N, C-alpha and C positions, 0 to 999 in steps of 0.2 A: 504494500500500500504506500503510495507516494506521500511525502511530507507536505501538508497543506501550506506551510511557510515557504517552501521551495517551488512554488507553482510557476513562477516566471523568472525572466532574467533579472539580474541585479539592476535596479533603476539608476544607481549611481554611475554605472558604466555606460549607459546610453548617451549621456551628455559629454563623454570624454572626447575632446577635439582630435586627439591623436588617432582615434579609431576611424575618423572620417577621412584620413589621408591614406593614399596608396603608399607602399614602401618607398618608392622613389620620392614622392612628395615629402614624406617624413624625413628622409635623408637630407633633402635640400633644406627643409625647415631647420634641422639641427646644424647644418653647415652655416646657414645665415645667422643663426643665433650665436654660434661660436665666433663668426667674423665680427658681429656687432660687439660682442664682449671684448675682443681684441682691440677694436677701435676705441671703445669707451674706456675700458680699464687700463689697457696697455698703451694707448695713444698711437696705435699703429695706423698708418695711412690706409685708405680704403683699398688701394691696389695691392699692398702688402698683405692685408687681411684676406683679401680675395684669393690670392695665390696660396696663402697658408692653409686655407680650408679646401683647396682643390680646384678652384676656378681657373681655367686657362684664359678666359676672356673677361677682362674687367668690365666691358660694356654689358655683357650678359649678367655678370654679378650685380651691376648697378640697377639693371632693369628688374631683376628678381628681388633685390633688396627693397627697392622703392615699392614694388607690388606688395611685399609682405609688411613693411613698416610704415608705408605712407609718405616717405620722403627719401630722397637719394642719400647714399652713404656720405657724400661730401658734407651735407648739412648736419648729419649726425656727428661727424668728427669736429666740425666747427663748434657745435653745441657743447661737446665734451671738453674741448679746449677752453671754452669760456667758463665752464663749471669748475674746472680744476685750476684755473688761473695760469695755465701753461701758455706762454706766448706762441703764436703760430710762427712757423718757420717761413719768414718772408723771402728767404733766398730761393726757395722752391717756387713761390709765386712770381717773383721777379724774373726768374729764369724762364718760366713758362710764358710770360708776357713778352719776352724779348725776341 
């Protein structure tokens, strides 16, 4: 005789967002979270963080990052630099504009 308390699936598992992702989507989700952690906590530039988590294309990383977090990674690194009081490396900016 089945246990009446075990009649259905656990309702707490139904709302688990990780269960709504395919394995590939879940892997990309984890990669993007790790890249974000590296940018915010370690101060890594977005291109370095992208390469560290396995992206070969920085533009693909930027698209997927913006889709997941709602803003491009460059904006995130600027916000993180402002929160920590770290000066932005202006030599990189001036070299890019030259």
